[in-house]
N, CA, C, O and the ligand as a Tripos MOL2 file, in Angstrom:
@<TRIPOS>MOLECULE
protein
  269   267    68     0     0
PROTEIN
NO_CHARGES

@<TRIPOS>ATOM
      1 N         111.0330   74.4040   81.9660 N.3       1 MET1
      2 CA        112.0680   75.1490   81.2570 C.3       1 MET1
      3 C         113.1790   74.1910   80.8690 C.2       1 MET1
      4 O         113.6640   73.4400   81.7150 O.2       1 MET1
      5 N         113.5790   74.1990   79.6570 N.am      2 GLU2
      6 CA        114.6330   73.3120   79.1820 C.3       2 GLU2
      7 C         115.9990   73.8500   79.5830 C.2       2 GLU2
      8 O         116.2840   75.0370   79.4270 O.2       2 GLU2
      9 N         116.8200   72.9790   80.0910 N.am      3 GLN3
     10 CA        118.1820   73.3730   80.4230 C.3       3 GLN3
     11 C         119.1260   72.7660   79.3960 C.2       3 GLN3
     12 O         119.3280   71.5520   79.4000 O.2       3 GLN3
     13 N         119.6950   73.5530   78.5410 N.am      4 PRO4
     14 CA        120.6990   72.9990   77.6360 C.3       4 PRO4
     15 C         121.8920   72.4940   78.4360 C.2       4 PRO4
     16 O         122.1550   72.9510   79.5480 O.2       4 PRO4
     17 N         122.5950   71.5570   77.8550 N.am      5 THR5
     18 CA        123.6980   70.9620   78.5950 C.3       5 THR5
     19 C         124.8170   71.9660   78.8170 C.2       5 THR5
     20 O         125.5020   71.9120   79.8390 O.2       5 THR5
     21 N         125.0110   72.8730   77.8850 N.am      6 ASN6
     22 CA        126.0480   73.8650   78.1460 C.3       6 ASN6
     23 C         125.5210   74.9130   79.1130 C.2       6 ASN6
     24 O         124.3200   75.1720   79.1780 O.2       6 ASN6
     25 N         126.4190   75.4960   79.8460 N.am      7 THR7
     26 CA        126.0320   76.4370   80.8860 C.3       7 THR7
     27 C         126.4290   77.8550   80.5170 C.2       7 THR7
     28 O         126.6480   78.7030   81.3830 O.2       7 THR7
     29 N         126.5170   78.0930   79.2260 N.am      8 GLU8
     30 CA        126.8680   79.4370   78.7850 C.3       8 GLU8
     31 C         125.8020   80.4250   79.2620 C.2       8 GLU8
     32 O         124.6130   80.2050   79.0320 O.2       8 GLU8
     33 N         126.2100   81.4970   79.9170 N.am      9 PRO9
     34 CA        125.2150   82.4530   80.4050 C.3       9 PRO9
     35 C         124.4050   83.0560   79.2650 C.2       9 PRO9
     36 O         124.9440   83.4260   78.2220 O.2       9 PRO9
     37 N         123.1130   83.1450   79.4890 N.am     10 ARG10
     38 CA        122.2130   83.7580   78.5200 C.3      10 ARG10
     39 C         121.2430   84.6620   79.2670 C.2      10 ARG10
     40 O         120.8620   84.3860   80.4040 O.2      10 ARG10
     41 N         120.8590   85.7270   78.6160 N.am     11 CYS11
     42 CA        119.8370   86.5980   79.1940 C.3      11 CYS11
     43 C         118.5710   85.7880   79.4290 C.2      11 CYS11
     44 O         118.1170   85.0690   78.5390 O.2      11 CYS11
     45 N         118.0030   85.9010   80.6180 N.am     12 LEU12
     46 CA        116.8260   85.0930   80.9150 C.3      12 LEU12
     47 C         115.6090   85.5660   80.1400 C.2      12 LEU12
     48 O         114.6180   84.8410   80.0490 O.2      12 LEU12
     49 N         115.6640   86.7670   79.5810 N.am     13 ALA13
     50 CA        114.5330   87.2710   78.8110 C.3      13 ALA13
     51 C         114.6730   86.9850   77.3220 C.2      13 ALA13
     52 O         113.6930   86.6120   76.6770 O.2      13 ALA13
     53 N         115.8520   87.1500   76.7710 N.am     14 CYS14
     54 CA        115.9960   87.0720   75.3150 C.3      14 CYS14
     55 C         116.9740   85.9900   74.8690 C.2      14 CYS14
     56 O         117.1470   85.7800   73.6690 O.2      14 CYS14
     57 N         117.6100   85.3070   75.8000 N.am     15 ASP15
     58 CA        118.5070   84.1910   75.4840 C.3      15 ASP15
     59 C         119.7550   84.5920   74.7120 C.2      15 ASP15
     60 O         120.4510   83.7290   74.1760 O.2      15 ASP15
     61 N         120.0460   85.8670   74.6480 N.am     16 GLN16
     62 CA        121.2930   86.2500   74.0090 C.3      16 GLN16
     63 C         122.4610   85.9580   74.9570 C.2      16 GLN16
     64 O         122.3310   86.0730   76.1760 O.2      16 GLN16
     65 N         123.5830   85.5860   74.3830 N.am     17 THR17
     66 CA        124.7540   85.2730   75.1950 C.3      17 THR17
     67 C         125.6240   86.5110   75.3480 C.2      17 THR17
     68 O         125.3900   87.5490   74.7290 O.2      17 THR17
     69 N         126.6220   86.3660   76.1830 N.am     18 SER18
     70 CA        127.5370   87.4810   76.4080 C.3      18 SER18
     71 C         128.4400   87.7270   75.2020 C.2      18 SER18
     72 O         129.2170   88.6830   75.1980 O.2      18 SER18
     73 N         128.3490   86.8780   74.1800 N.am     19 ASP19
     74 CA        129.0120   87.2060   72.9200 C.3      19 ASP19
     75 C         128.3200   88.3640   72.2270 C.2      19 ASP19
     76 O         128.9290   89.0760   71.4290 O.2      19 ASP19
     77 N         127.0430   88.5480   72.5380 N.am     20 VAL20
     78 CA        126.2080   89.5030   71.8080 C.3      20 VAL20
     79 C         125.9170   90.7460   72.6390 C.2      20 VAL20
     80 O         125.9550   91.8680   72.1350 O.2      20 VAL20
     81 N         125.6280   90.5320   73.9070 N.am     21 VAL21
     82 CA        125.2470   91.6310   74.7920 C.3      21 VAL21
     83 C         126.0150   91.4900   76.1030 C.2      21 VAL21
     84 O         126.4200   90.3850   76.4650 O.2      21 VAL21
     85 N         126.2210   92.5930   76.8150 N.am     22 PRO22
     86 CA        126.7480   92.4600   78.1740 C.3      22 PRO22
     87 C         125.7010   91.8010   79.0530 C.2      22 PRO22
     88 O         124.5120   92.1000   78.9380 O.2      22 PRO22
     89 N         126.1240   90.9280   79.9090 N.am     23 LEU23
     90 CA        125.1760   90.2520   80.7910 C.3      23 LEU23
     91 C         125.4930   90.6010   82.2400 C.2      23 LEU23
     92 O         126.6510   90.6600   82.6520 O.2      23 LEU23
     93 N         124.4410   90.8260   82.9850 N.am     24 ILE24
     94 CA        124.5480   91.1570   84.4030 C.3      24 ILE24
     95 C         124.1340   89.9300   85.2010 C.2      24 ILE24
     96 O         123.0650   89.3630   84.9710 O.2      24 ILE24
     97 N         124.9690   89.5290   86.1240 N.am     25 ASN25
     98 CA        124.6790   88.3560   86.9490 C.3      25 ASN25
     99 C         123.7440   88.7360   88.0830 C.2      25 ASN25
    100 O         124.0030   89.6880   88.8200 O.2      25 ASN25
    101 N         122.6680   87.9980   88.2180 N.am     26 VAL26
    102 CA        121.7770   88.1750   89.3560 C.3      26 VAL26
    103 C         121.6120   86.8260   90.0390 C.2      26 VAL26
    104 O         121.6750   85.7780   89.3970 O.2      26 VAL26
    105 N         121.4040   86.8670   91.3220 N.am     27 LYS27
    106 CA        121.1690   85.6370   92.0690 C.3      27 LYS27
    107 C         119.7430   85.6730   92.5620 C.2      27 LYS27
    108 O         119.2660   86.6850   93.0760 O.2      27 LYS27
    109 N         119.0650   84.5390   92.3960 N.am     28 PHE28
    110 CA        117.6770   84.4570   92.8200 C.3      28 PHE28
    111 C         117.3980   83.0240   93.2240 C.2      28 PHE28
    112 O         117.5840   82.0980   92.4350 O.2      28 PHE28
    113 N         116.9560   82.8510   94.4410 N.am     29 ARG29
    114 CA        116.6140   81.5170   94.9460 C.3      29 ARG29
    115 C         117.7550   80.5220   94.7510 C.2      29 ARG29
    116 O         117.5400   79.3590   94.4100 O.2      29 ARG29
    117 N         118.9570   81.0060   94.9730 N.am     30 GLY30
    118 CA        120.1010   80.1140   94.8700 C.3      30 GLY30
    119 C         120.5700   79.8500   93.4580 C.2      30 GLY30
    120 O         121.5500   79.1350   93.2470 O.2      30 GLY30
    121 N         119.8780   80.4190   92.4910 N.am     31 GLN31
    122 CA        120.2960   80.2310   91.1100 C.3      31 GLN31
    123 C         121.1230   81.4160   90.6490 C.2      31 GLN31
    124 O         120.9190   82.5450   91.0960 O.2      31 GLN31
    125 N         122.0550   81.1460   89.7540 N.am     32 ASP32
    126 CA        122.7410   82.2130   89.0500 C.3      32 ASP32
    127 C         121.9790   82.4930   87.7780 C.2      32 ASP32
    128 O         121.7700   81.6030   86.9540 O.2      32 ASP32
    129 N         121.5680   83.7290   87.6250 N.am     33 LEU33
    130 CA        120.8230   84.1190   86.4440 C.3      33 LEU33
    131 C         121.5500   85.2790   85.7970 C.2      33 LEU33
    132 O         122.3480   85.9750   86.4250 O.2      33 LEU33
    133 N         121.2530   85.4630   84.5320 N.am     34 TRP34
    134 CA        121.8990   86.5280   83.7790 C.3      34 TRP34
    135 C         120.8390   87.3020   83.0380 C.2      34 TRP34
    136 O         119.8550   86.7390   82.5590 O.2      34 TRP34
    137 N         121.0520   88.6010   82.9480 N.am     35 ILE35
    138 CA        120.1020   89.4250   82.1970 C.3      35 ILE35
    139 C         120.8790   90.5330   81.5170 C.2      35 ILE35
    140 O         121.8740   91.0250   82.0480 O.2      35 ILE35
    141 N         120.4210   90.9220   80.3430 N.am     36 CYS36
    142 CA        121.1070   91.9640   79.6040 C.3      36 CYS36
    143 C         120.5300   93.3280   79.9940 C.2      36 CYS36
    144 O         119.4210   93.4010   80.5230 O.2      36 CYS36
    145 N         121.2710   94.3990   79.7380 N.am     37 PRO37
    146 CA        120.7950   95.7290   80.1440 C.3      37 PRO37
    147 C         119.4500   96.0840   79.5280 C.2      37 PRO37
    148 O         118.6620   96.8280   80.1120 O.2      37 PRO37
    149 N         119.2010   95.5490   78.3550 N.am     38 GLN38
    150 CA        117.9310   95.8320   77.6850 C.3      38 GLN38
    151 C         116.7410   95.2870   78.4760 C.2      38 GLN38
    152 O         115.6500   95.8560   78.4480 O.2      38 GLN38
    153 N         116.9670   94.1860   79.1730 N.am     39 HIS39
    154 CA        115.8630   93.5510   79.8840 C.3      39 HIS39
    155 C         115.9030   93.7650   81.3860 C.2      39 HIS39
    156 O         114.9720   93.3820   82.0950 O.2      39 HIS39
    157 N         116.9680   94.3690   81.8720 N.am     40 LEU40
    158 CA        117.0240   94.6580   83.3040 C.3      40 LEU40
    159 C         115.8220   95.4790   83.7810 C.2      40 LEU40
    160 O         115.2970   95.2050   84.8600 O.2      40 LEU40
    161 N         115.3700   96.4750   83.0130 N.am     41 PRO41
    162 CA        114.1760   97.2190   83.4630 C.3      41 PRO41
    163 C         112.9370   96.3510   83.6070 C.2      41 PRO41
    164 O         112.0700   96.6390   84.4320 O.2      41 PRO41
    165 N         112.8470   95.2930   82.8160 N.am     42 ILE42
    166 CA        111.6980   94.3880   82.9710 C.3      42 ILE42
    167 C         111.7730   93.6860   84.3130 C.2      42 ILE42
    168 O         110.7700   93.5380   85.0120 O.2      42 ILE42
    169 N         112.9670   93.2590   84.6590 N.am     43 LEU43
    170 CA        113.1340   92.5930   85.9510 C.3      43 LEU43
    171 C         112.7990   93.5440   87.0930 C.2      43 LEU43
    172 O         112.2520   93.1270   88.1140 O.2      43 LEU43
    173 N         113.1230   94.8090   86.9230 N.am     44 ILE44
    174 CA        112.8820   95.7930   87.9760 C.3      44 ILE44
    175 C         111.4050   96.1690   88.0450 C.2      44 ILE44
    176 O         110.8120   96.2100   89.1230 O.2      44 ILE44
    177 N         110.8240   96.4420   86.8830 N.am     45 HIS45
    178 CA        109.4890   97.0400   86.8840 C.3      45 HIS45
    179 C         108.3720   96.0520   86.6070 C.2      45 HIS45
    180 O         107.2530   96.2390   87.0850 O.2      45 HIS45
    181 N         108.6510   95.0100   85.8490 N.am     46 ARG46
    182 CA        107.5970   94.0690   85.5060 C.3      46 ARG46
    183 C         108.0840   92.6390   85.6570 C.2      46 ARG46
    184 O         108.0570   91.8670   84.6980 O.2      46 ARG46
    185 N         108.5280   92.2800   86.8520 N.am     47 PRO47
    186 CA        109.1030   90.9390   87.0320 C.3      47 PRO47
    187 C         108.1220   89.8230   86.6970 C.2      47 PRO47
    188 O         108.5400   88.7290   86.3170 O.2      47 PRO47
    189 N         106.8350   90.0810   86.8310 N.am     48 ALA48
    190 CA        105.8680   89.0280   86.5320 C.3      48 ALA48
    191 C         105.9310   88.6030   85.0670 C.2      48 ALA48
    192 O         105.5570   87.4810   84.7260 O.2      48 ALA48
    193 N         106.4030   89.4960   84.2060 N.am     49 GLN49
    194 CA        106.5540   89.1330   82.7940 C.3      49 GLN49
    195 C         107.5720   88.0260   82.6010 C.2      49 GLN49
    196 O         107.5490   87.3160   81.5960 O.2      49 GLN49
    197 N         108.4550   87.8840   83.5560 N.am     50 LEU50
    198 CA        109.5170   86.8880   83.4410 C.3      50 LEU50
    199 C         109.1820   85.6210   84.2120 C.2      50 LEU50
    200 O         110.0220   84.7330   84.3490 O.2      50 LEU50
    201 N         107.9550   85.5360   84.7150 N.am     51 ALA51
    202 CA        107.6290   84.4390   85.6270 C.3      51 ALA51
    203 C         107.7770   83.0800   84.9720 C.2      51 ALA51
    204 O         108.1080   82.1070   85.6500 O.2      51 ALA51
    205 N         107.5370   82.9880   83.6540 N.am     52 ASP52
    206 CA        107.6690   81.6750   83.0350 C.3      52 ASP52
    207 C         109.1200   81.2640   82.8710 C.2      52 ASP52
    208 O         109.4250   80.0790   82.7370 O.2      52 ASP52
    209 N         110.0140   82.2410   82.8810 N.am     53 ARG53
    210 CA        111.4390   81.9280   82.7960 C.3      53 ARG53
    211 C         112.1070   81.9870   84.1510 C.2      53 ARG53
    212 O         113.2080   81.4690   84.3340 O.2      53 ARG53
    213 N         111.4540   82.6070   85.0820 N.am     54 LEU54
    214 CA        112.0510   82.8650   86.3840 C.3      54 LEU54
    215 C         111.0290   82.4580   87.4420 C.2      54 LEU54
    216 O         110.3160   83.3070   87.9770 O.2      54 LEU54
    217 N         110.9570   81.1720   87.7440 N.am     55 PRO55
    218 CA        109.9390   80.7090   88.6890 C.3      55 PRO55
    219 C         110.0200   81.4690   90.0030 C.2      55 PRO55
    220 O         111.0910   81.5910   90.5970 O.2      55 PRO55
    221 N         108.8830   81.9760   90.4480 N.am     56 GLY56
    222 CA        108.8380   82.7660   91.6640 C.3      56 GLY56
    223 C         108.7270   84.2500   91.3920 C.2      56 GLY56
    224 O         108.3530   85.0180   92.2780 O.2      56 GLY56
    225 N         109.0530   84.6690   90.1560 N.am     57 ALA57
    226 CA        109.0370   86.0990   89.8520 C.3      57 ALA57
    227 C         107.6330   86.6800   89.9330 C.2      57 ALA57
    228 O         107.4610   87.8820   90.1350 O.2      57 ALA57
    229 N         106.6240   85.8130   89.7740 N.am     58 GLU58
    230 CA        105.2620   86.3330   89.8600 C.3      58 GLU58
    231 C         104.9450   86.8780   91.2430 C.2      58 GLU58
    232 O         103.9930   87.6390   91.4180 O.2      58 GLU58
    233 N         105.7500   86.4840   92.2250 N.am     59 ASN59
    234 CA        105.5330   86.9690   93.5800 C.3      59 ASN59
    235 C         106.3530   88.2060   93.9150 C.2      59 ASN59
    236 O         106.2110   88.7840   94.9930 O.2      59 ASN59
    237 N         107.2020   88.6030   92.9950 N.am     60 LEU60
    238 CA        108.0090   89.7870   93.2580 C.3      60 LEU60
    239 C         107.1570   91.0400   93.0930 C.2      60 LEU60
    240 O         106.2800   91.1100   92.2330 O.2      60 LEU60
    241 N         107.4340   92.0070   93.9230 N.am     61 SER61
    242 CA        106.7610   93.2900   93.7620 C.3      61 SER61
    243 C         107.5190   94.1080   92.7430 C.2      61 SER61
    244 O         108.7490   94.1520   92.7510 O.2      61 SER61
    245 N         106.7750   94.7560   91.8650 N.am     62 ALA62
    246 CA        107.4220   95.6830   90.9640 C.3      62 ALA62
    247 C         107.9990   96.8300   91.7720 C.2      62 ALA62
    248 O         107.4740   97.1920   92.8250 O.2      62 ALA62
    249 N         109.0900   97.4000   91.2640 N.am     63 ALA63
    250 CA        109.7800   98.4220   92.0390 C.3      63 ALA63
    251 C         108.9830   99.7180   92.1300 C.2      63 ALA63
    252 O         109.1360  100.4830   93.0820 O.2      63 ALA63
    253 N         108.1320   99.9590   91.1340 N.am     64 ASP64
    254 CA        107.4430  101.2500   91.1280 C.3      64 ASP64
    255 C         106.2490  101.2700   92.0760 C.2      64 ASP64
    256 O         105.9810  102.2940   92.7050 O.2      64 ASP64
    257 N         105.5330  100.1590   92.1870 N.am     65 HIS65
    258 CA        104.4810  100.0680   93.1780 C.3      65 HIS65
    259 C         104.1650   98.6140   93.4460 C.2      65 HIS65
    260 O         104.6330   97.7290   92.7300 O.2      65 HIS65
    261 N         103.3810   98.3650   94.4630 N.am     66 GLY66
    262 CA        103.1880   97.0110   94.9330 C.3      66 GLY66
    263 C         102.3530   96.1380   94.0270 C.2      66 GLY66
    264 O         102.6900   94.9710   93.8240 O.2      66 GLY66
    265 N         101.2700   96.6670   93.4730 N.am     67 HIS67
    266 CA        100.4090   95.8200   92.6420 C.3      67 HIS67
    267 C         100.0530   96.5170   91.3580 C.2      67 HIS67
    268 O          99.3340   95.9570   90.5310 O.2      67 HIS67
    269 ZN        117.8310   90.3020   77.2130 Zn       68 ZN68
@<TRIPOS>BOND
     1     1     2 1
     2     2     3 1
     3     3     4 2
     4     3     5 am
     5     5     6 1
     6     6     7 1
     7     7     8 2
     8     7     9 am
     9     9    10 1
    10    10    11 1
    11    11    12 2
    12    11    13 am
    13    13    14 1
    14    14    15 1
    15    15    16 2
    16    15    17 am
    17    17    18 1
    18    18    19 1
    19    19    20 2
    20    19    21 am
    21    21    22 1
    22    22    23 1
    23    23    24 2
    24    23    25 am
    25    25    26 1
    26    26    27 1
    27    27    28 2
    28    27    29 am
    29    29    30 1
    30    30    31 1
    31    31    32 2
    32    31    33 am
    33    33    34 1
    34    34    35 1
    35    35    36 2
    36    35    37 am
    37    37    38 1
    38    38    39 1
    39    39    40 2
    40    39    41 am
    41    41    42 1
    42    42    43 1
    43    43    44 2
    44    43    45 am
    45    45    46 1
    46    46    47 1
    47    47    48 2
    48    47    49 am
    49    49    50 1
    50    50    51 1
    51    51    52 2
    52    51    53 am
    53    53    54 1
    54    54    55 1
    55    55    56 2
    56    55    57 am
    57    57    58 1
    58    58    59 1
    59    59    60 2
    60    59    61 am
    61    61    62 1
    62    62    63 1
    63    63    64 2
    64    63    65 am
    65    65    66 1
    66    66    67 1
    67    67    68 2
    68    67    69 am
    69    69    70 1
    70    70    71 1
    71    71    72 2
    72    71    73 am
    73    73    74 1
    74    74    75 1
    75    75    76 2
    76    75    77 am
    77    77    78 1
    78    78    79 1
    79    79    80 2
    80    79    81 am
    81    81    82 1
    82    82    83 1
    83    83    84 2
    84    83    85 am
    85    85    86 1
    86    86    87 1
    87    87    88 2
    88    87    89 am
    89    89    90 1
    90    90    91 1
    91    91    92 2
    92    91    93 am
    93    93    94 1
    94    94    95 1
    95    95    96 2
    96    95    97 am
    97    97    98 1
    98    98    99 1
    99    99   100 2
   100    99   101 am
   101   101   102 1
   102   102   103 1
   103   103   104 2
   104   103   105 am
   105   105   106 1
   106   106   107 1
   107   107   108 2
   108   107   109 am
   109   109   110 1
   110   110   111 1
   111   111   112 2
   112   111   113 am
   113   113   114 1
   114   114   115 1
   115   115   116 2
   116   115   117 am
   117   117   118 1
   118   118   119 1
   119   119   120 2
   120   119   121 am
   121   121   122 1
   122   122   123 1
   123   123   124 2
   124   123   125 am
   125   125   126 1
   126   126   127 1
   127   127   128 2
   128   127   129 am
   129   129   130 1
   130   130   131 1
   131   131   132 2
   132   131   133 am
   133   133   134 1
   134   134   135 1
   135   135   136 2
   136   135   137 am
   137   137   138 1
   138   138   139 1
   139   139   140 2
   140   139   141 am
   141   141   142 1
   142   142   143 1
   143   143   144 2
   144   143   145 am
   145   145   146 1
   146   146   147 1
   147   147   148 2
   148   147   149 am
   149   149   150 1
   150   150   151 1
   151   151   152 2
   152   151   153 am
   153   153   154 1
   154   154   155 1
   155   155   156 2
   156   155   157 am
   157   157   158 1
   158   158   159 1
   159   159   160 2
   160   159   161 am
   161   161   162 1
   162   162   163 1
   163   163   164 2
   164   163   165 am
   165   165   166 1
   166   166   167 1
   167   167   168 2
   168   167   169 am
   169   169   170 1
   170   170   171 1
   171   171   172 2
   172   171   173 am
   173   173   174 1
   174   174   175 1
   175   175   176 2
   176   175   177 am
   177   177   178 1
   178   178   179 1
   179   179   180 2
   180   179   181 am
   181   181   182 1
   182   182   183 1
   183   183   184 2
   184   183   185 am
   185   185   186 1
   186   186   187 1
   187   187   188 2
   188   187   189 am
   189   189   190 1
   190   190   191 1
   191   191   192 2
   192   191   193 am
   193   193   194 1
   194   194   195 1
   195   195   196 2
   196   195   197 am
   197   197   198 1
   198   198   199 1
   199   199   200 2
   200   199   201 am
   201   201   202 1
   202   202   203 1
   203   203   204 2
   204   203   205 am
   205   205   206 1
   206   206   207 1
   207   207   208 2
   208   207   209 am
   209   209   210 1
   210   210   211 1
   211   211   212 2
   212   211   213 am
   213   213   214 1
   214   214   215 1
   215   215   216 2
   216   215   217 am
   217   217   218 1
   218   218   219 1
   219   219   220 2
   220   219   221 am
   221   221   222 1
   222   222   223 1
   223   223   224 2
   224   223   225 am
   225   225   226 1
   226   226   227 1
   227   227   228 2
   228   227   229 am
   229   229   230 1
   230   230   231 1
   231   231   232 2
   232   231   233 am
   233   233   234 1
   234   234   235 1
   235   235   236 2
   236   235   237 am
   237   237   238 1
   238   238   239 1
   239   239   240 2
   240   239   241 am
   241   241   242 1
   242   242   243 1
   243   243   244 2
   244   243   245 am
   245   245   246 1
   246   246   247 1
   247   247   248 2
   248   247   249 am
   249   249   250 1
   250   250   251 1
   251   251   252 2
   252   251   253 am
   253   253   254 1
   254   254   255 1
   255   255   256 2
   256   255   257 am
   257   257   258 1
   258   258   259 1
   259   259   260 2
   260   259   261 am
   261   261   262 1
   262   262   263 1
   263   263   264 2
   264   263   265 am
   265   265   266 1
   266   266   267 1
   267   267   268 2
@<TRIPOS>SUBSTRUCTURE
     1 MET1         2 RESIDUE 1 A MET
     2 GLU2         6 RESIDUE 1 A GLU
     3 GLN3        10 RESIDUE 1 A GLN
     4 PRO4        14 RESIDUE 1 A PRO
     5 THR5        18 RESIDUE 1 A THR
     6 ASN6        22 RESIDUE 1 A ASN
     7 THR7        26 RESIDUE 1 A THR
     8 GLU8        30 RESIDUE 1 A GLU
     9 PRO9        34 RESIDUE 1 A PRO
    10 ARG10       38 RESIDUE 1 A ARG
    11 CYS11       42 RESIDUE 1 A CYS
    12 LEU12       46 RESIDUE 1 A LEU
    13 ALA13       50 RESIDUE 1 A ALA
    14 CYS14       54 RESIDUE 1 A CYS
    15 ASP15       58 RESIDUE 1 A ASP
    16 GLN16       62 RESIDUE 1 A GLN
    17 THR17       66 RESIDUE 1 A THR
    18 SER18       70 RESIDUE 1 A SER
    19 ASP19       74 RESIDUE 1 A ASP
    20 VAL20       78 RESIDUE 1 A VAL
    21 VAL21       82 RESIDUE 1 A VAL
    22 PRO22       86 RESIDUE 1 A PRO
    23 LEU23       90 RESIDUE 1 A LEU
    24 ILE24       94 RESIDUE 1 A ILE
    25 ASN25       98 RESIDUE 1 A ASN
    26 VAL26      102 RESIDUE 1 A VAL
    27 LYS27      106 RESIDUE 1 A LYS
    28 PHE28      110 RESIDUE 1 A PHE
    29 ARG29      114 RESIDUE 1 A ARG
    30 GLY30      118 RESIDUE 1 A GLY
    31 GLN31      122 RESIDUE 1 A GLN
    32 ASP32      126 RESIDUE 1 A ASP
    33 LEU33      130 RESIDUE 1 A LEU
    34 TRP34      134 RESIDUE 1 A TRP
    35 ILE35      138 RESIDUE 1 A ILE
    36 CYS36      142 RESIDUE 1 A CYS
    37 PRO37      146 RESIDUE 1 A PRO
    38 GLN38      150 RESIDUE 1 A GLN
    39 HIS39      154 RESIDUE 1 A HIS
    40 LEU40      158 RESIDUE 1 A LEU
    41 PRO41      162 RESIDUE 1 A PRO
    42 ILE42      166 RESIDUE 1 A ILE
    43 LEU43      170 RESIDUE 1 A LEU
    44 ILE44      174 RESIDUE 1 A ILE
    45 HIS45      178 RESIDUE 1 A HIS
    46 ARG46      182 RESIDUE 1 A ARG
    47 PRO47      186 RESIDUE 1 A PRO
    48 ALA48      190 RESIDUE 1 A ALA
    49 GLN49      194 RESIDUE 1 A GLN
    50 LEU50      198 RESIDUE 1 A LEU
    51 ALA51      202 RESIDUE 1 A ALA
    52 ASP52      206 RESIDUE 1 A ASP
    53 ARG53      210 RESIDUE 1 A ARG
    54 LEU54      214 RESIDUE 1 A LEU
    55 PRO55      218 RESIDUE 1 A PRO
    56 GLY56      222 RESIDUE 1 A GLY
    57 ALA57      226 RESIDUE 1 A ALA
    58 GLU58      230 RESIDUE 1 A GLU
    59 ASN59      234 RESIDUE 1 A ASN
    60 LEU60      238 RESIDUE 1 A LEU
    61 SER61      242 RESIDUE 1 A SER
    62 ALA62      246 RESIDUE 1 A ALA
    63 ALA63      250 RESIDUE 1 A ALA
    64 ASP64      254 RESIDUE 1 A ASP
    65 HIS65      258 RESIDUE 1 A HIS
    66 GLY66      262 RESIDUE 1 A GLY
    67 HIS67      266 RESIDUE 1 A HIS
    68 ZN68       269 GROUP 0 **** ****
């Protein structure tokens, strides 16, 4: 994953900044991450979809059921 030099918060799913959408701060594995309300349900219900942007998410259980 490329890290731009600026640390402006961006949604981990859609890369929009807080200039465009409200961003919710989440902490995961010691990292500060940001996600917009539009993508928060993905983090809750289908975290594996974010695994390429959120290393370790493939091991998270979806909130609705385990597998
Ligand atoms: Zn988003």
